PDB file of N, CA, C and O in Angstrom:
ATOM      1  N   ALA A   1      -6.847   1.303  31.198  1.00  0.00           N
ATOM      2  CA  ALA A   1      -8.195   0.962  30.754  1.00  0.00           C
ATOM      3  C   ALA A   1      -8.175  -0.403  30.070  1.00  0.00           C
ATOM      4  O   ALA A   1      -7.197  -0.762  29.415  1.00  0.00           O
ATOM      5  N   PRO A   2      -9.243  -1.145  30.223  1.00  0.00           N
ATOM      6  CA  PRO A   2      -9.301  -2.443  29.525  1.00  0.00           C
ATOM      7  C   PRO A   2      -9.168  -2.243  28.021  1.00  0.00           C
ATOM      8  O   PRO A   2      -9.584  -1.221  27.475  1.00  0.00           O
ATOM      9  N   MET A   3      -8.585  -3.233  27.367  1.00  0.00           N
ATOM     10  CA  MET A   3      -8.337  -3.120  25.924  1.00  0.00           C
ATOM     11  C   MET A   3      -9.622  -2.892  25.143  1.00  0.00           C
ATOM     12  O   MET A   3      -9.611  -2.172  24.145  1.00  0.00           O
ATOM     13  N   LYS A   4     -10.730  -3.488  25.571  1.00  0.00           N
ATOM     14  CA  LYS A   4     -11.997  -3.300  24.870  1.00  0.00           C
ATOM     15  C   LYS A   4     -12.407  -1.829  24.903  1.00  0.00           C
ATOM     16  O   LYS A   4     -12.908  -1.305  23.909  1.00  0.00           O
ATOM     17  N   ASP A   5     -12.201  -1.162  26.033  1.00  0.00           N
ATOM     18  CA  ASP A   5     -12.532   0.260  26.154  1.00  0.00           C
ATOM     19  C   ASP A   5     -11.657   1.105  25.231  1.00  0.00           C
ATOM     20  O   ASP A   5     -12.136   2.048  24.601  1.00  0.00           O
ATOM     21  N   VAL A   6     -10.383   0.763  25.157  1.00  0.00           N
ATOM     22  CA  VAL A   6      -9.463   1.488  24.269  1.00  0.00           C
ATOM     23  C   VAL A   6      -9.933   1.345  22.824  1.00  0.00           C
ATOM     24  O   VAL A   6      -9.976   2.325  22.080  1.00  0.00           O
ATOM     25  N   ALA A   7     -10.284   0.122  22.430  1.00  0.00           N
ATOM     26  CA  ALA A   7     -10.760  -0.113  21.069  1.00  0.00           C
ATOM     27  C   ALA A   7     -12.069   0.633  20.813  1.00  0.00           C
ATOM     28  O   ALA A   7     -12.246   1.233  19.753  1.00  0.00           O
ATOM     29  N   ASP A   8     -12.987   0.596  21.784  1.00  0.00           N
ATOM     30  CA  ASP A   8     -14.262   1.325  21.641  1.00  0.00           C
ATOM     31  C   ASP A   8     -14.017   2.812  21.408  1.00  0.00           C
ATOM     32  O   ASP A   8     -14.659   3.421  20.552  1.00  0.00           O
ATOM     33  N   ASN A   9     -13.104   3.389  22.157  1.00  0.00           N
ATOM     34  CA  ASN A   9     -12.794   4.814  22.019  1.00  0.00           C
ATOM     35  C   ASN A   9     -12.229   5.119  20.633  1.00  0.00           C
ATOM     36  O   ASN A   9     -12.600   6.117  20.015  1.00  0.00           O
ATOM     37  N   LEU A  10     -11.334   4.262  20.148  1.00  0.00           N
ATOM     38  CA  LEU A  10     -10.765   4.462  18.814  1.00  0.00           C
ATOM     39  C   LEU A  10     -11.848   4.394  17.747  1.00  0.00           C
ATOM     40  O   LEU A  10     -11.859   5.202  16.819  1.00  0.00           O
ATOM     41  N   VAL A  11     -12.765   3.426  17.878  1.00  0.00           N
ATOM     42  CA  VAL A  11     -13.853   3.297  16.908  1.00  0.00           C
ATOM     43  C   VAL A  11     -14.692   4.568  16.909  1.00  0.00           C
ATOM     44  O   VAL A  11     -15.032   5.086  15.845  1.00  0.00           O
ATOM     45  N   ARG A  12     -15.027   5.069  18.083  1.00  0.00           N
ATOM     46  CA  ARG A  12     -15.832   6.296  18.175  1.00  0.00           C
ATOM     47  C   ARG A  12     -15.118   7.475  17.522  1.00  0.00           C
ATOM     48  O   ARG A  12     -15.743   8.274  16.823  1.00  0.00           O
ATOM     49  N   GLN A  13     -13.819   7.584  17.747  1.00  0.00           N
ATOM     50  CA  GLN A  13     -13.045   8.681  17.143  1.00  0.00           C
ATOM     51  C   GLN A  13     -13.051   8.567  15.622  1.00  0.00           C
ATOM     52  O   GLN A  13     -13.216   9.564  14.919  1.00  0.00           O
ATOM     53  N   LEU A  14     -12.870   7.349  15.118  1.00  0.00           N
ATOM     54  CA  LEU A  14     -12.853   7.147  13.667  1.00  0.00           C
ATOM     55  C   LEU A  14     -14.206   7.484  13.048  1.00  0.00           C
ATOM     56  O   LEU A  14     -14.266   8.149  12.014  1.00  0.00           O
ATOM     57  N   ILE A  15     -15.284   7.032  13.669  1.00  0.00           N
ATOM     58  CA  ILE A  15     -16.629   7.316  13.164  1.00  0.00           C
ATOM     59  C   ILE A  15     -16.886   8.821  13.159  1.00  0.00           C
ATOM     60  O   ILE A  15     -17.463   9.353  12.210  1.00  0.00           O
ATOM     61  N   ALA A  16     -16.456   9.503  14.221  1.00  0.00           N
ATOM     62  CA  ALA A  16     -16.651  10.958  14.305  1.00  0.00           C
ATOM     63  C   ALA A  16     -15.926  11.678  13.176  1.00  0.00           C
ATOM     64  O   ALA A  16     -16.339  12.764  12.770  1.00  0.00           O
ATOM     65  N   LYS A  17     -14.846  11.084  12.665  1.00  0.00           N
ATOM     66  CA  LYS A  17     -14.081  11.699  11.580  1.00  0.00           C
ATOM     67  C   LYS A  17     -14.526  11.208  10.210  1.00  0.00           C
ATOM     68  O   LYS A  17     -13.910  11.542   9.197  1.00  0.00           O
ATOM     69  N   GLY A  18     -15.606  10.408  10.174  1.00  0.00           N
ATOM     70  CA  GLY A  18     -16.168   9.999   8.899  1.00  0.00           C
ATOM     71  C   GLY A  18     -15.735   8.644   8.380  1.00  0.00           C
ATOM     72  O   GLY A  18     -16.108   8.268   7.268  1.00  0.00           O
ATOM     73  N   TYR A  19     -14.962   7.902   9.149  1.00  0.00           N
ATOM     74  CA  TYR A  19     -14.546   6.566   8.726  1.00  0.00           C
ATOM     75  C   TYR A  19     -15.594   5.538   9.164  1.00  0.00           C
ATOM     76  O   TYR A  19     -16.286   5.738  10.162  1.00  0.00           O
ATOM     77  N   ASP A  20     -15.707   4.441   8.413  1.00  0.00           N
ATOM     78  CA  ASP A  20     -16.614   3.353   8.792  1.00  0.00           C
ATOM     79  C   ASP A  20     -15.890   2.419   9.757  1.00  0.00           C
ATOM     80  O   ASP A  20     -15.502   1.308   9.398  1.00  0.00           O
ATOM     81  N   GLY A  21     -15.719   2.887  10.975  1.00  0.00           N
ATOM     82  CA  GLY A  21     -14.970   2.118  11.962  1.00  0.00           C
ATOM     83  C   GLY A  21     -15.841   1.131  12.717  1.00  0.00           C
ATOM     84  O   GLY A  21     -17.024   1.373  12.957  1.00  0.00           O
ATOM     85  N   TYR A  22     -15.231   0.014  13.084  1.00  0.00           N
ATOM     86  CA  TYR A  22     -15.909  -0.973  13.922  1.00  0.00           C
ATOM     87  C   TYR A  22     -14.861  -1.826  14.626  1.00  0.00           C
ATOM     88  O   TYR A  22     -13.681  -1.790  14.276  1.00  0.00           O
ATOM     89  N   MET A  23     -15.296  -2.587  15.610  1.00  0.00           N
ATOM     90  CA  MET A  23     -14.386  -3.419  16.382  1.00  0.00           C
ATOM     91  C   MET A  23     -14.666  -4.879  16.089  1.00  0.00           C
ATOM     92  O   MET A  23     -15.825  -5.281  15.978  1.00  0.00           O
ATOM     93  N   ALA A  24     -13.617  -5.675  15.963  1.00  0.00           N
ATOM     94  CA  ALA A  24     -13.745  -7.114  15.766  1.00  0.00           C
ATOM     95  C   ALA A  24     -12.952  -7.816  16.869  1.00  0.00           C
ATOM     96  O   ALA A  24     -11.775  -7.531  17.091  1.00  0.00           O
ATOM     97  N   ARG A  25     -13.627  -8.735  17.551  1.00  0.00           N
ATOM     98  CA  ARG A  25     -12.960  -9.487  18.620  1.00  0.00           C
ATOM     99  C   ARG A  25     -12.266 -10.695  18.001  1.00  0.00           C
ATOM    100  O   ARG A  25     -12.820 -11.344  17.115  1.00  0.00           O
ATOM    101  N   ALA A  26     -11.066 -10.996  18.460  1.00  0.00           N
ATOM    102  CA  ALA A  26     -10.307 -12.128  17.928  1.00  0.00           C
ATOM    103  C   ALA A  26      -9.646 -12.891  19.062  1.00  0.00           C
ATOM    104  O   ALA A  26      -9.186 -12.301  20.039  1.00  0.00           O
ATOM    105  N   GLU A  27      -9.605 -14.194  18.923  1.00  0.00           N
ATOM    106  CA  GLU A  27      -8.880 -15.053  19.863  1.00  0.00           C
ATOM    107  C   GLU A  27      -7.597 -15.503  19.176  1.00  0.00           C
ATOM    108  O   GLU A  27      -7.638 -16.116  18.109  1.00  0.00           O
ATOM    109  N   VAL A  28      -6.457 -15.197  19.792  1.00  0.00           N
ATOM    110  CA  VAL A  28      -5.171 -15.597  19.239  1.00  0.00           C
ATOM    111  C   VAL A  28      -4.372 -16.275  20.341  1.00  0.00           C
ATOM    112  O   VAL A  28      -4.008 -15.649  21.336  1.00  0.00           O
ATOM    113  N   LYS A  29      -4.105 -17.559  20.152  1.00  0.00           N
ATOM    114  CA  LYS A  29      -3.338 -18.345  21.130  1.00  0.00           C
ATOM    115  C   LYS A  29      -3.903 -18.188  22.534  1.00  0.00           C
ATOM    116  O   LYS A  29      -3.158 -18.010  23.498  1.00  0.00           O
ATOM    117  N   GLY A  30      -5.221 -18.255  22.641  1.00  0.00           N
ATOM    118  CA  GLY A  30      -5.865 -18.201  23.952  1.00  0.00           C
ATOM    119  C   GLY A  30      -6.042 -16.808  24.520  1.00  0.00           C
ATOM    120  O   GLY A  30      -6.593 -16.660  25.611  1.00  0.00           O
ATOM    121  N   GLN A  31      -5.597 -15.792  23.822  1.00  0.00           N
ATOM    122  CA  GLN A  31      -5.751 -14.416  24.290  1.00  0.00           C
ATOM    123  C   GLN A  31      -6.784 -13.697  23.447  1.00  0.00           C
ATOM    124  O   GLN A  31      -6.897 -13.940  22.245  1.00  0.00           O
ATOM    125  N   THR A  32      -7.541 -12.804  24.083  1.00  0.00           N
ATOM    126  CA  THR A  32      -8.557 -12.040  23.373  1.00  0.00           C
ATOM    127  C   THR A  32      -7.986 -10.687  22.955  1.00  0.00           C
ATOM    128  O   THR A  32      -7.401  -9.960  23.757  1.00  0.00           O
ATOM    129  N   TYR A  33      -8.174 -10.376  21.681  1.00  0.00           N
ATOM    130  CA  TYR A  33      -7.746  -9.090  21.142  1.00  0.00           C
ATOM    131  C   TYR A  33      -8.968  -8.375  20.570  1.00  0.00           C
ATOM    132  O   TYR A  33      -9.921  -9.010  20.119  1.00  0.00           O
ATOM    133  N   TYR A  34      -8.924  -7.061  20.597  1.00  0.00           N
ATOM    134  CA  TYR A  34      -9.985  -6.243  20.013  1.00  0.00           C
ATOM    135  C   TYR A  34      -9.364  -5.434  18.885  1.00  0.00           C
ATOM    136  O   TYR A  34      -8.604  -4.495  19.118  1.00  0.00           O
ATOM    137  N   ARG A  35      -9.698  -5.811  17.674  1.00  0.00           N
ATOM    138  CA  ARG A  35      -9.111  -5.161  16.508  1.00  0.00           C
ATOM    139  C   ARG A  35     -10.028  -4.048  16.026  1.00  0.00           C
ATOM    140  O   ARG A  35     -11.236  -4.234  15.885  1.00  0.00           O
ATOM    141  N   VAL A  36      -9.440  -2.902  15.778  1.00  0.00           N
ATOM    142  CA  VAL A  36     -10.197  -1.771  15.240  1.00  0.00           C
ATOM    143  C   VAL A  36     -10.051  -1.802  13.728  1.00  0.00           C
ATOM    144  O   VAL A  36      -8.942  -1.828  13.194  1.00  0.00           O
ATOM    145  N   ARG A  37     -11.199  -1.799  13.045  1.00  0.00           N
ATOM    146  CA  ARG A  37     -11.186  -1.918  11.593  1.00  0.00           C
ATOM    147  C   ARG A  37     -11.972  -0.787  10.955  1.00  0.00           C
ATOM    148  O   ARG A  37     -12.824  -0.163  11.586  1.00  0.00           O
ATOM    149  N   VAL A  38     -11.664  -0.539   9.684  1.00  0.00           N
ATOM    150  CA  VAL A  38     -12.374   0.450   8.884  1.00  0.00           C
ATOM    151  C   VAL A  38     -12.774  -0.237   7.589  1.00  0.00           C
ATOM    152  O   VAL A  38     -11.949  -0.887   6.946  1.00  0.00           O
ATOM    153  N   GLY A  39     -14.035  -0.097   7.205  1.00  0.00           N
ATOM    154  CA  GLY A  39     -14.484  -0.716   5.964  1.00  0.00           C
ATOM    155  C   GLY A  39     -15.897  -1.238   6.117  1.00  0.00           C
ATOM    156  O   GLY A  39     -16.578  -0.898   7.084  1.00  0.00           O
ATOM    157  N   PRO A  40     -16.347  -2.047   5.194  1.00  0.00           N
ATOM    158  CA  PRO A  40     -15.604  -2.612   4.056  1.00  0.00           C
ATOM    159  C   PRO A  40     -15.513  -1.644   2.880  1.00  0.00           C
ATOM    160  O   PRO A  40     -16.181  -0.610   2.847  1.00  0.00           O
ATOM    161  N   PHE A  41     -14.671  -2.008   1.920  1.00  0.00           N
ATOM    162  CA  PHE A  41     -14.475  -1.215   0.717  1.00  0.00           C
ATOM    163  C   PHE A  41     -14.789  -2.069  -0.502  1.00  0.00           C
ATOM    164  O   PHE A  41     -14.571  -3.280  -0.491  1.00  0.00           O
ATOM    165  N   ALA A  42     -15.300  -1.440  -1.548  1.00  0.00           N
ATOM    166  CA  ALA A  42     -15.659  -2.164  -2.771  1.00  0.00           C
ATOM    167  C   ALA A  42     -14.421  -2.569  -3.557  1.00  0.00           C
ATOM    168  O   ALA A  42     -14.441  -3.569  -4.274  1.00  0.00           O
ATOM    169  N   ALA A  43     -13.343  -1.800  -3.427  1.00  0.00           N
ATOM    170  CA  ALA A  43     -12.133  -2.089  -4.193  1.00  0.00           C
ATOM    171  C   ALA A  43     -10.902  -1.883  -3.331  1.00  0.00           C
ATOM    172  O   ALA A  43     -10.895  -1.069  -2.407  1.00  0.00           O
ATOM    173  N   ARG A  44      -9.848  -2.647  -3.657  1.00  0.00           N
ATOM    174  CA  ARG A  44      -8.599  -2.540  -2.914  1.00  0.00           C
ATOM    175  C   ARG A  44      -8.042  -1.104  -2.977  1.00  0.00           C
ATOM    176  O   ARG A  44      -7.454  -0.617  -2.012  1.00  0.00           O
ATOM    177  N   GLU A  45      -8.237  -0.436  -4.127  1.00  0.00           N
ATOM    178  CA  GLU A  45      -7.733   0.930  -4.280  1.00  0.00           C
ATOM    179  C   GLU A  45      -8.388   1.864  -3.264  1.00  0.00           C
ATOM    180  O   GLU A  45      -7.725   2.737  -2.703  1.00  0.00           O
ATOM    181  N   GLU A  46      -9.696   1.681  -3.025  1.00  0.00           N
ATOM    182  CA  GLU A  46     -10.388   2.503  -2.028  1.00  0.00           C
ATOM    183  C   GLU A  46      -9.826   2.242  -0.637  1.00  0.00           C
ATOM    184  O   GLU A  46      -9.614   3.169   0.145  1.00  0.00           O
ATOM    185  N   ALA A  47      -9.590   0.975  -0.342  1.00  0.00           N
ATOM    186  CA  ALA A  47      -9.041   0.615   0.971  1.00  0.00           C
ATOM    187  C   ALA A  47      -7.648   1.215   1.152  1.00  0.00           C
ATOM    188  O   ALA A  47      -7.325   1.729   2.222  1.00  0.00           O
ATOM    189  N   GLU A  48      -6.831   1.149   0.110  1.00  0.00           N
ATOM    190  CA  GLU A  48      -5.476   1.698   0.197  1.00  0.00           C
ATOM    191  C   GLU A  48      -5.513   3.212   0.372  1.00  0.00           C
ATOM    192  O   GLU A  48      -4.703   3.767   1.115  1.00  0.00           O
ATOM    193  N   SER A  49      -6.434   3.880  -0.298  1.00  0.00           N
ATOM    194  CA  SER A  49      -6.581   5.323  -0.151  1.00  0.00           C
ATOM    195  C   SER A  49      -6.947   5.670   1.293  1.00  0.00           C
ATOM    196  O   SER A  49      -6.399   6.616   1.859  1.00  0.00           O
ATOM    197  N   ALA A  50      -7.862   4.917   1.886  1.00  0.00           N
ATOM    198  CA  ALA A  50      -8.249   5.155   3.278  1.00  0.00           C
ATOM    199  C   ALA A  50      -7.083   4.873   4.218  1.00  0.00           C
ATOM    200  O   ALA A  50      -6.879   5.594   5.195  1.00  0.00           O
ATOM    201  N   ARG A  51      -6.312   3.816   3.919  1.00  0.00           N
ATOM    202  CA  ARG A  51      -5.149   3.493   4.761  1.00  0.00           C
ATOM    203  C   ARG A  51      -4.140   4.644   4.738  1.00  0.00           C
ATOM    204  O   ARG A  51      -3.591   5.023   5.772  1.00  0.00           O
ATOM    205  N   GLN A  52      -3.907   5.191   3.545  1.00  0.00           N
ATOM    206  CA  GLN A  52      -2.962   6.306   3.443  1.00  0.00           C
ATOM    207  C   GLN A  52      -3.483   7.528   4.198  1.00  0.00           C
ATOM    208  O   GLN A  52      -2.718   8.238   4.851  1.00  0.00           O
ATOM    209  N   SER A  53      -4.773   7.762   4.104  1.00  0.00           N
ATOM    210  CA  SER A  53      -5.379   8.888   4.818  1.00  0.00           C
ATOM    211  C   SER A  53      -5.241   8.707   6.322  1.00  0.00           C
ATOM    212  O   SER A  53      -4.925   9.657   7.038  1.00  0.00           O
ATOM    213  N   LEU A  54      -5.475   7.496   6.802  1.00  0.00           N
ATOM    214  CA  LEU A  54      -5.338   7.205   8.236  1.00  0.00           C
ATOM    215  C   LEU A  54      -3.899   7.434   8.688  1.00  0.00           C
ATOM    216  O   LEU A  54      -3.663   8.005   9.754  1.00  0.00           O
ATOM    217  N   ALA A  55      -2.942   6.993   7.884  1.00  0.00           N
ATOM    218  CA  ALA A  55      -1.539   7.169   8.251  1.00  0.00           C
ATOM    219  C   ALA A  55      -1.146   8.641   8.240  1.00  0.00           C
ATOM    220  O   ALA A  55      -0.459   9.113   9.146  1.00  0.00           O
ATOM    221  N   ARG A  56      -1.585   9.362   7.215  1.00  0.00           N
ATOM    222  CA  ARG A  56      -1.168  10.750   7.033  1.00  0.00           C
ATOM    223  C   ARG A  56      -1.854  11.701   8.012  1.00  0.00           C
ATOM    224  O   ARG A  56      -1.211  12.580   8.586  1.00  0.00           O
ATOM    225  N   HIS A  57      -3.145  11.523   8.198  1.00  0.00           N
ATOM    226  CA  HIS A  57      -3.917  12.504   8.966  1.00  0.00           C
ATOM    227  C   HIS A  57      -4.228  12.089  10.398  1.00  0.00           C
ATOM    228  O   HIS A  57      -4.469  12.942  11.253  1.00  0.00           O
ATOM    229  N   GLU A  58      -4.225  10.791  10.665  1.00  0.00           N
ATOM    230  CA  GLU A  58      -4.612  10.325  12.000  1.00  0.00           C
ATOM    231  C   GLU A  58      -3.473   9.637  12.743  1.00  0.00           C
ATOM    232  O   GLU A  58      -3.653   9.181  13.872  1.00  0.00           O
ATOM    233  N   ASP A  59      -2.303   9.562  12.116  1.00  0.00           N
ATOM    234  CA  ASP A  59      -1.122   8.931  12.732  1.00  0.00           C
ATOM    235  C   ASP A  59      -1.273   7.436  12.991  1.00  0.00           C
ATOM    236  O   ASP A  59      -0.633   6.900  13.896  1.00  0.00           O
ATOM    237  N   TYR A  60      -2.113   6.755  12.205  1.00  0.00           N
ATOM    238  CA  TYR A  60      -2.191   5.293  12.292  1.00  0.00           C
ATOM    239  C   TYR A  60      -1.196   4.706  11.304  1.00  0.00           C
ATOM    240  O   TYR A  60      -1.578   4.139  10.280  1.00  0.00           O
ATOM    241  N   TRP A  61       0.092   4.850  11.628  1.00  0.00           N
ATOM    242  CA  TRP A  61       1.150   4.455  10.706  1.00  0.00           C
ATOM    243  C   TRP A  61       1.180   2.963  10.459  1.00  0.00           C
ATOM    244  O   TRP A  61       1.636   2.526   9.402  1.00  0.00           O
ATOM    245  N   ASP A  62       0.700   2.157  11.419  1.00  0.00           N
ATOM    246  CA  ASP A  62       0.775   0.709  11.265  1.00  0.00           C
ATOM    247  C   ASP A  62      -0.522   0.108  10.724  1.00  0.00           C
ATOM    248  O   ASP A  62      -0.708  -1.108  10.782  1.00  0.00           O
ATOM    249  N   ALA A  63      -1.417   0.941  10.201  1.00  0.00           N
ATOM    250  CA  ALA A  63      -2.649   0.432   9.582  1.00  0.00           C
ATOM    251  C   ALA A  63      -2.272  -0.416   8.371  1.00  0.00           C
ATOM    252  O   ALA A  63      -1.337  -0.090   7.641  1.00  0.00           O
ATOM    253  N   TYR A  64      -3.009  -1.508   8.165  1.00  0.00           N
ATOM    254  CA  TYR A  64      -2.733  -2.374   7.025  1.00  0.00           C
ATOM    255  C   TYR A  64      -4.038  -2.907   6.441  1.00  0.00           C
ATOM    256  O   TYR A  64      -5.089  -2.844   7.079  1.00  0.00           O
ATOM    257  N   LEU A  65      -3.955  -3.431   5.219  1.00  0.00           N
ATOM    258  CA  LEU A  65      -5.125  -3.970   4.534  1.00  0.00           C
ATOM    259  C   LEU A  65      -5.279  -5.448   4.859  1.00  0.00           C
ATOM    260  O   LEU A  65      -4.294  -6.172   4.998  1.00  0.00           O
ATOM    261  N   THR A  66      -6.523  -5.883   4.979  1.00  0.00           N
ATOM    262  CA  THR A  66      -6.798  -7.304   5.184  1.00  0.00           C
ATOM    263  C   THR A  66      -7.989  -7.697   4.329  1.00  0.00           C
ATOM    264  O   THR A  66      -8.863  -6.873   4.062  1.00  0.00           O
ATOM    265  N   GLY A  67      -8.027  -8.938   3.904  1.00  0.00           N
ATOM    266  CA  GLY A  67      -9.061  -9.366   2.983  1.00  0.00           C
ATOM    267  C   GLY A  67     -10.246 -10.048   3.626  1.00  0.00           C
ATOM    268  O   GLY A  67     -11.165 -10.467   2.922  1.00  0.00           O
ATOM    269  N   ASP A  68     -10.257 -10.175   4.966  1.00  0.00           N
ATOM    270  CA  ASP A  68     -11.365 -10.910   5.594  1.00  0.00           C
ATOM    271  C   ASP A  68     -12.452 -10.002   6.136  1.00  0.00           C
ATOM    272  O   ASP A  68     -13.441 -10.484   6.689  1.00  0.00           O
TER     273      ASP A  68
END
């Protein structure tokens, strides 16, 4: 499946589980990537709590925090 479809499916799954999921398109070295994001959060602590929940309950072990 095209990467955009994979990202769309992940966003839908996250939203269904109560996360504020969305997709962000990015160009990196001439290639298009579709990043799946959750947020925004008012505080870093809230974001970290959600990251831990994603890792523990949804198997998104490589989830990380970003400030943009």
